[in-house]
VOGU-3710 file (C-alpha; in Angstrom, 3 decimals, decimal comma):
1> mvirngevvd> -202,456/-13,696/164,210  -199,643/-13,864/166,741  -196,349/-11,985/166,363  -193,924/-14,133/168,361  -190,535/-13,814/170,023  -189,926/-10,110/169,398  -188,606/-7,354/171,612  -191,551/-4,994/172,036  -190,705/-1,285/171,714  -194,196/-0,038/172,370
11> gsgrdryhad> -193,931/3,634/171,324  -194,186/5,079/174,826  -190,437/5,572/175,234  -190,265/2,987/178,016  -187,753/0,153/177,967  -188,318/-2,694/175,522  -189,480/-6,089/176,753  -189,860/-9,585/175,344  -193,451/-10,569/174,508  -195,808/-12,035/171,943
21> igisggrite> -198,574/-9,907/170,442  -201,973/-11,379/169,665  -204,158/-9,706/167,034  -207,818/-10,287/166,208  -210,358/-8,249/164,279  -207,688/-5,731/163,311  -206,847/-4,865/166,932  -204,255/-5,939/169,482  -206,002/-8,329/171,853  -203,158/-9,667/173,982
31> igriarggar> -199,539/-8,811/174,837  -197,503/-11,347/176,809  -196,790/-15,090/176,650  -199,354/-16,509/174,241  -199,859/-20,278/174,084  -199,267/-21,944/170,735  -201,983/-23,576/168,709  -204,769/-21,019/168,735  -203,650/-18,649/165,963  -204,477/-19,006/162,286
41> aeldaegqvv> -201,210/-17,266/161,353  -197,915/-16,540/163,082  -195,137/-14,056/162,373  -191,732/-14,896/163,842  -189,951/-11,781/165,145  -186,961/-13,572/166,706  -183,987/-11,198/166,902  -186,100/-8,212/165,854  -188,085/-5,433/167,463  -191,836/-4,997/167,220
51> tpgfidghth> -193,035/-1,393/167,154  -196,139/0,638/166,317  -196,532/1,696/162,698  -194,993/5,097/162,036  -197,064/8,249/161,426  -196,070/10,990/158,973  -197,795/14,321/159,570  -196,634/16,199/156,455  -197,264/14,651/153,040  -198,751/15,637/149,687
61> mdaqlfwdpl> -200,106/12,242/148,635  -203,526/13,678/147,666  -203,109/13,033/143,930  -200,892/9,939/144,228  -203,563/8,065/146,177  -205,597/7,834/142,964  -202,977/5,741/141,125  -200,872/4,238/143,916  -202,861/2,188/146,440  -199,700/1,177/148,336
71> gtcscwhgvt> -198,678/4,666/149,469  -195,112/4,494/148,207  -192,488/5,512/149,103  -193,765/6,130/152,668  -194,936/2,568/153,194  -191,429/1,191/152,524  -190,136/3,101/155,555  -192,545/1,762/158,141  -195,167/4,482/157,744  -198,705/3,180/158,203
81> tvvmgncgft> -200,571/6,501/158,526  -200,029/9,796/156,673  -201,529/13,276/156,906  -201,975/14,853/153,458  -203,261/18,147/152,088  -200,557/20,356/153,584  -199,510/23,916/152,666  -202,912/24,853/151,237  -202,798/22,365/148,348  -205,670/19,911/147,894
91> lapapieqrs> -207,793/18,571/145,049  -211,011/19,789/146,647  -213,265/21,624/146,914  -213,436/22,111/143,166  -216,014/21,367/140,475  -214,699/19,904/137,238  -214,753/23,393/135,712  -212,123/24,501/138,248  -209,795/21,568/137,716  -207,279/23,808/135,948
101> yvlrnlerse> -207,129/26,093/139,016  -206,328/23,146/141,274  -203,586/21,910/138,962  -202,219/25,456/138,698  -201,860/25,660/142,482  -200,167/22,253/142,680  -198,035/21,940/139,577  -195,003/24,111/140,263  -195,155/24,517/144,016  -195,319/20,797/144,676
111> dipaevmaag> -193,649/19,620/141,447  -196,501/17,310/140,472  -196,744/17,542/136,666  -200,208/18,449/135,410  -200,085/15,710/132,769  -199,382/13,116/135,476  -202,348/14,278/137,551  -204,632/14,432/134,493  -203,718/10,866/133,488  -203,843/9,532/137,037
121> ipdwgwttfr> -207,178/11,144/137,933  -209,289/10,663/134,802  -212,604/11,016/136,672  -213,193/14,186/138,692  -216,059/12,860/140,775  -216,581/15,650/143,315  -217,346/19,307/143,860  -217,365/19,775/147,633  -214,778/18,515/150,094  -217,386/16,218/151,636
131> eyldvldglp> -217,895/14,565/148,236  -214,132/14,318/147,778  -213,754/12,466/151,096  -216,426/10,015/149,991  -214,443/9,360/146,799  -211,289/8,765/148,852  -213,211/6,342/151,047  -213,867/4,157/148,021  -210,274/3,994/146,774  -208,165/0,910/147,584
141> kginylsqig> -205,523/1,730/150,192  -202,634/-0,098/151,789  -202,024/2,479/154,537  -204,172/5,028/156,356  -204,789/8,634/155,300  -205,924/11,790/157,058  -207,010/14,573/154,719  -206,884/18,306/155,389  -208,615/20,977/153,299  -206,301/23,373/151,478
151> hsalrtyamg> -206,785/27,144/151,533  -205,741/27,584/147,885  -208,412/25,125/146,744  -210,977/26,638/149,129  -210,216/30,117/147,831  -210,510/29,194/144,151  -213,726/27,311/144,929  -215,238/30,508/146,349  -213,634/33,103/144,065  -212,608/31,445/140,803
161> erafteaage> -209,919/33,295/138,848  -210,103/36,233/141,286  -208,510/34,015/143,944  -205,116/34,551/142,287  -205,315/38,356/142,192  -207,729/39,827/144,768  -208,483/40,106/148,441  -211,651/38,274/149,446  -214,886/40,200/149,927  -217,468/39,457/152,592
171> ddlramesel> -219,480/37,126/150,316  -216,268/35,261/149,428  -215,382/34,846/153,087  -218,827/33,534/153,967  -218,651/31,022/151,117  -215,243/29,818/152,339  -216,418/29,600/155,949  -219,485/27,589/154,954  -217,523/25,062/152,884  -214,811/24,791/155,545
181> adalaagatg> -217,381/24,111/158,264  -218,970/21,382/156,148  -215,581/19,826/155,377  -214,779/19,661/159,085  -218,171/18,123/159,817  -217,435/15,503/157,140  -214,124/14,549/158,752  -211,440/16,890/157,399  -208,470/16,888/159,776  -207,889/20,610/159,513
191> lttsrspnhl> -207,157/23,614/157,321  -203,814/24,325/155,661  -202,389/27,396/153,967  -199,200/28,852/152,543  -197,716/32,295/153,096  -194,383/31,252/151,584  -192,891/33,069/148,564  -191,558/29,699/147,367  -195,093/28,606/146,460  -195,740/29,794/142,916
201> tpdgkpvasr> -197,931/28,867/139,945  -196,312/27,644/136,687  -196,304/31,224/135,370  -194,393/32,473/138,412  -197,361/34,094/140,195  -198,332/33,504/143,849  -200,603/30,537/144,571  -204,115/31,512/145,631  -203,630/31,307/149,402  -200,816/33,864/149,270
211> matwaevqrl> -203,303/36,527/148,150  -205,232/36,199/151,423  -205,002/38,952/154,020  -204,200/38,021/157,607  -207,784/38,956/158,448  -208,954/36,229/156,048  -206,693/33,718/157,762  -208,119/34,763/161,145  -211,700/34,290/159,925  -210,998/30,780/158,647
221> vgtlgsaghg> -209,082/29,709/161,746  -212,038/31,006/163,733  -214,192/28,492/161,869  -211,915/25,721/163,123  -212,328/27,057/166,648  -216,117/27,064/166,319  -216,100/23,474/165,040  -214,183/22,359/168,127  -211,679/20,249/166,207  -209,135/20,471/163,435
231> mfqlalepet> -205,501/21,476/163,017  -204,274/24,650/161,322  -201,081/24,029/159,307  -199,252/26,781/157,451  -196,116/27,342/155,446  -194,701/30,332/157,293  -194,407/33,783/155,790  -190,803/34,975/155,366  -191,215/37,804/157,885  -190,975/35,255/160,740
241> rspdpdlrre> -187,278/34,898/159,831  -186,664/38,398/158,500  -183,314/40,079/159,230  -185,406/43,119/160,234  -186,133/42,565/163,946  -189,316/44,660/163,850  -190,793/42,659/160,976  -189,746/39,400/162,632  -191,213/40,415/165,976  -194,571/41,449/164,487
251> anrrlaalav> -194,947/38,312/162,343  -194,214/36,041/165,289  -196,457/38,090/167,596  -199,528/37,746/165,397  -198,836/34,036/164,876  -198,788/33,458/168,626  -201,847/35,679/169,132  -203,828/33,631/166,609  -202,994/30,394/168,448  -203,909/31,790/171,846
261> esgvpmtfgl> -207,068/33,634/170,802  -208,500/30,851/168,612  -207,560/27,874/170,783  -206,839/25,984/167,545  -203,771/23,692/167,411  -201,257/25,194/164,964  -198,246/23,658/163,233  -195,677/24,500/160,573  -192,379/23,253/159,225  -189,258/24,578/160,893
271> fpgpgwqdvm> -185,644/23,835/160,035  -182,426/25,159/161,564  -181,392/28,353/159,855  -181,701/32,132/160,275  -184,289/33,101/162,886  -185,311/29,592/163,943  -184,626/30,287/167,628  -187,058/33,233/167,494  -189,745/30,971/166,057  -189,156/28,403/168,794
281> atiegataag> -189,388/31,189/171,386  -192,726/32,160/169,809  -193,963/28,577/170,208  -192,849/28,483/173,828  -194,541/31,820/174,538  -197,777/30,764/172,845  -197,975/27,469/174,731  -197,206/29,205/178,029  -200,137/31,552/177,315  -202,509/28,638/176,699
291> grmfaqthsr> -202,163/28,199/172,941  -201,312/24,945/171,180  -198,468/25,151/168,693  -195,684/22,848/167,527  -193,094/22,764/164,752  -192,591/19,978/162,247  -188,953/19,118/161,689  -186,785/16,682/159,758  -184,177/14,027/160,494  -181,533/15,326/158,069
301> gashiltfrs> -182,537/18,633/156,440  -184,418/19,070/153,177  -182,403/18,416/150,032  -182,843/18,312/146,280  -181,788/15,034/144,695  -179,901/15,803/141,503  -178,885/13,449/138,718  -177,838/13,778/135,101  -180,862/11,600/134,262  -183,298/14,148/135,740
311> rlhfdvlpew> -182,354/17,684/136,791  -179,253/19,660/137,649  -178,769/23,220/138,833  -176,978/23,922/135,567  -179,854/22,986/133,242  -181,109/26,590/133,119  -177,740/28,001/132,021  -177,495/28,921/128,306  -174,254/26,962/127,874  -175,730/23,827/129,445
321> apiralplee> -179,323/23,826/128,170  -178,614/22,662/124,559  -176,394/19,815/125,745  -178,805/18,708/128,494  -181,560/18,525/125,867  -179,609/15,840/123,946  -179,946/12,063/124,425  -177,648/10,787/127,157  -175,139/9,203/124,782  -174,779/12,503/122,968
331> qrkafedpet> -174,316/14,209/126,314  -171,580/11,696/127,113  -169,646/12,740/123,996  -169,914/16,387/124,990  -168,773/15,788/128,567  -165,834/13,658/127,385  -164,564/16,484/125,172  -162,005/18,457/127,261  -162,707/21,816/125,606  -166,492/21,470/125,963
341> lrrlvaateg> -166,119/20,414/129,582  -163,849/23,409/130,291  -166,472/25,752/128,829  -169,290/24,126/130,808  -167,369/24,293/134,077  -166,604/27,976/133,512  -170,302/28,674/132,849  -171,305/27,337/136,277  -169,421/30,183/137,982  -171,823/32,818/136,654
351> egyntaggrp> -175,393/33,927/137,316  -178,702/32,785/135,874  -179,780/30,074/138,321  -183,340/29,480/139,539  -184,274/31,521/142,591  -187,568/30,129/143,936  -190,465/27,771/143,450  -189,180/24,676/145,222  -186,601/23,947/142,500  -182,814/23,617/142,731
361> tspdydlmhv> -181,286/27,088/142,902  -177,557/27,863/142,783  -175,117/25,092/143,747  -173,259/25,013/147,058  -170,691/22,237/146,935  -170,090/22,333/150,688  -173,777/21,447/151,147  -173,958/19,040/148,188  -173,369/15,379/149,034  -172,506/12,374/146,882
371> vteqlpnptv> -175,288/9,892/147,694  -173,934/6,506/148,788  -175,062/3,746/151,127  -172,620/4,975/153,766  -173,854/7,604/156,233  -172,956/10,401/156,392  -172,355/10,931/152,674  -169,221/12,833/151,585  -169,605/16,351/150,214  -168,827/17,162/146,598
381> admaaaqglh> -166,426/19,852/147,807  -164,404/17,444/149,952  -164,311/14,671/147,344  -163,356/17,087/144,565  -160,555/18,580/146,667  -159,198/15,114/147,455  -159,017/14,330/143,722  -157,737/17,744/142,649  -160,836/18,482/140,553  -163,319/21,311/140,206
391> pvelmvklal> -166,590/20,213/141,870  -168,390/20,188/138,513  -165,615/18,070/137,012  -166,105/15,589/139,848  -169,850/15,486/139,236  -169,319/14,815/135,526  -166,689/12,165/136,292  -168,991/10,294/138,693  -171,875/10,575/136,248  -169,851/9,081/133,389
401> etnfeqlfaq> -168,540/6,265/135,616  -172,083/5,270/136,665  -173,849/5,632/133,325  -175,371/8,868/134,649  -176,925/7,092/137,643  -174,964/8,887/140,396  -177,166/10,953/142,709  -176,208/14,189/144,451  -178,106/15,660/147,409  -178,038/19,456/147,537
411> fvkevrpase> -179,232/20,591/150,941  -181,345/23,723/150,881  -179,183/26,550/152,204  -181,909/28,226/154,247  -182,782/25,046/156,150  -179,398/23,393/156,563  -178,283/23,286/160,239  -175,052/25,011/161,131  -174,038/21,949/163,142  -175,289/18,580/164,324
421> aehlellrhp> -175,693/20,121/167,777  -178,118/22,680/166,350  -180,011/19,969/164,512  -180,233/17,838/167,637  -181,484/20,785/169,669  -184,458/21,090/167,339  -185,094/17,330/167,186  -185,057/17,097/170,979  -187,279/20,090/171,669  -190,573/19,076/173,344
431> ntvmtfsdsg> -192,543/21,309/170,947  -191,316/19,687/167,719  -192,390/16,573/165,824  -190,002/14,824/163,396  -192,403/14,388/160,506  -191,734/16,704/157,554  -191,321/14,248/154,642  -193,278/16,065/151,868  -193,909/12,554/150,515  -195,847/12,661/147,253
441> ahvsqmmdss> -194,505/16,085/146,223  -191,313/17,209/144,466  -191,362/13,713/143,028  -188,408/14,052/140,667  -186,352/16,354/142,896  -186,703/15,363/146,546  -186,868/12,054/148,383  -187,614/12,541/152,049  -190,092/9,688/152,535  -187,138/7,973/154,218
451> ihthllaywv> -186,753/10,386/157,155  -188,119/7,753/159,559  -185,619/5,043/158,637  -182,863/7,673/158,463  -183,658/8,713/162,046  -183,341/5,099/163,220  -180,248/4,320/161,139  -178,278/7,504/161,735  -179,399/9,297/164,887  -180,270/6,141/166,837
461> rtraaftlee> -177,765/3,513/165,629  -174,770/5,419/164,215  -174,745/8,536/166,387  -176,473/7,082/169,489  -178,101/10,491/170,003  -181,374/8,756/170,930  -182,165/5,330/172,322  -184,196/3,052/170,083  -187,126/3,539/172,457  -186,857/7,322/172,084
471> gvrmvshvpa> -186,529/7,119/168,298  -189,589/4,899/167,912  -191,612/7,171/170,195  -190,656/10,169/167,996  -192,204/8,574/164,895  -195,229/6,857/166,453  -196,727/8,069/169,728  -195,588/11,704/169,403  -197,253/12,366/166,011  -200,316/10,358/167,076
481> qawnvrdrgl> -200,748/12,721/170,011  -200,040/15,813/167,904  -202,786/14,979/165,387  -205,103/13,469/168,043  -205,113/10,082/166,299  -206,956/7,606/168,494  -205,952/3,963/168,987  -202,697/4,252/167,041  -199,097/5,123/167,813  -198,727/2,675/170,727
491> lregyiadvn> -198,749/-1,100/171,134  -201,575/-1,521/173,640  -204,391/-3,996/174,027  -207,431/-2,574/172,250  -205,373/-0,426/169,853  -205,469/-0,867/166,079  -202,788/-3,363/165,042  -200,582/-1,128/162,883  -197,208/-2,746/163,525  -193,637/-2,873/162,209
501> vfdpqriapd> -191,173/-5,716/162,694  -187,559/-4,804/161,957  -183,914/-5,478/162,746  -182,569/-2,414/164,595  -179,020/-3,280/163,469  -179,967/-3,227/159,793  -182,822/-0,781/159,306  -181,765/1,960/156,894  -182,929/3,752/153,752  -181,680/2,380/150,445
511> vpllvadlpa> -180,112/4,648/147,838  -182,887/6,284/145,756  -183,484/5,357/142,133  -184,934/7,481/139,346  -187,787/5,581/137,681  -190,523/6,373/135,173  -193,525/4,674/136,810  -195,949/7,579/137,150  -199,042/7,977/134,955  -198,207/9,302/131,474
521> ggkrlkqkst> -194,650/8,030/131,914  -193,718/10,664/134,483  -190,451/10,276/136,373  -190,010/10,143/140,108  -187,450/9,199/142,719  -188,135/5,848/144,349  -186,529/4,723/147,609  -186,998/1,525/149,569  -185,405/0,487/152,837  -183,465/-2,396/154,360
531> gisatvvage> -184,196/-4,266/157,558  -188,009/-4,125/157,861  -189,252/-7,703/157,653  -192,964/-6,939/157,985  -195,416/-4,057/158,116  -198,861/-4,872/159,466  -201,858/-2,565/158,909  -205,075/-3,173/160,845  -203,970/-6,706/161,639  -203,080/-7,725/158,079
541> vflrdgehtg> -199,535/-8,263/156,840  -199,286/-5,582/154,171  -195,562/-5,789/153,315  -193,030/-8,583/153,800  -189,412/-7,577/153,295  -190,661/-4,551/151,391  -192,825/-6,545/148,981  -196,600/-6,182/148,820  -198,552/-9,214/150,032  -201,725/-8,255/148,142
551> alpgrllrss> -203,524/-6,990/151,240  -205,038/-3,485/151,126  -206,243/-2,886/154,691  -205,771/0,892/154,831  -208,542/3,404/155,512  -209,429/7,046/155,259  -209,449/8,303/158,841  -211,886/11,081/159,712  -211,635/13,711/162,396  -214,263/14,752/164,925
561> rggvc> -214,396/16,361/168,361  -213,418/12,987/169,813  -210,249/12,696/167,747  -209,189/11,027/164,511  -210,411/7,490/163,948
//
């Protein structure tokens, strides 16, 4: 195949140039002026740019891969390779008898309903992580996947029910080390864990990895060091951002010490908010001392997507719960009644909201946006003030006007930047990677698979904070280097032909939709994009204008001392 007439933005950050790209055997074979007549297929990129496929280093698509070969919604935003198994949550290792433990770790923390996973993964064909990778190898795939082994699954594999309540003994640690070493030998990309109090089981208890001592974490990271390859990813413990300077200093000190002493590359999500500068100083200190550490960040800040057709903050309130349990038309009657609406608005001023577990907590109308196609979206507070309404009255009004379709994005208070300047400082830092989509998790509450197209639409085109060359490099070559992915992330002769063709003046995320297309009728948010005319994976056109061509050229990529390939 030849991709003709495009402006090549090759992922390196260098200036674009006009060239054709020749592809054969799944790899780029020629870049330059290519004579006509020799290709079996041509793709016209006139007026568009040709870039490497994008790489997303933080997803939770482990379960979704079993029922969704396309890799949605990531694939609709130019992503051709994802890293899954983050924050300690994976489906393996686990014999069939431990399936309930795995679902318990995943269900609340990552908002993947157990009934969806049970229906979507009817055959549990593995015990060890090596066997699990072999199962993944055989699944049809449109994009590429790297799989990490999760600490919560590893812990329950070794300890059973005790994993949720006890510190590990020496026999437990040796069992975990043995299985981890075998997983790495089989191609696992690394080990992941969570120390975050937001990660809970459905009954409100800590997930298994949170019961581990720091000594246990050190032992397991040491196994990565002995293997000579593999990333260590963690959801940070709250002490790294504690208001107590002594607690904050000690948590950051031991994090840096682990990176330096083990020699293992370490990464974690980091958003602007209290204490983030201290964490960045920790990264800088660790790298200066010879460690390898980088933060994963985001192009807009994590947000919950709220709609009257799915979830609202107010659903847990006693005054709201009976009405929200009614069919939508019955809800409409209640919201249209002035006295009922007055009572419901008054109830939102009280207490009783969720406090943890990755779910919407209390509302903040200054951080809640009305989702529209126009960027940036207006806040509920500003729009309500302009119309002389209480913010909840505005939300009800918009819901009734749109047949309950209107979406609201509530940014998470703890990770919302104080200013665009603060956000840009983190995006521009040499020790960060813009990659934290969480794609595949929080399926009915969050939709951040679009962070790549948002970066290009908002920060590159609208704000001109980055050149197009810089923006493409941030989502291709930079994550490829961070995860040591070979032969991807650049347009170079000999590299795998994972390629996007798009119009830089049009590329943008579409407004999300709430659909019920998961196994067992589960609901999720679905978001496509505008402006990408083609996505090529391993030399095959996988998507045209966002529609699947029928090709499934994706692969499971395995890690070794030589890199990921």
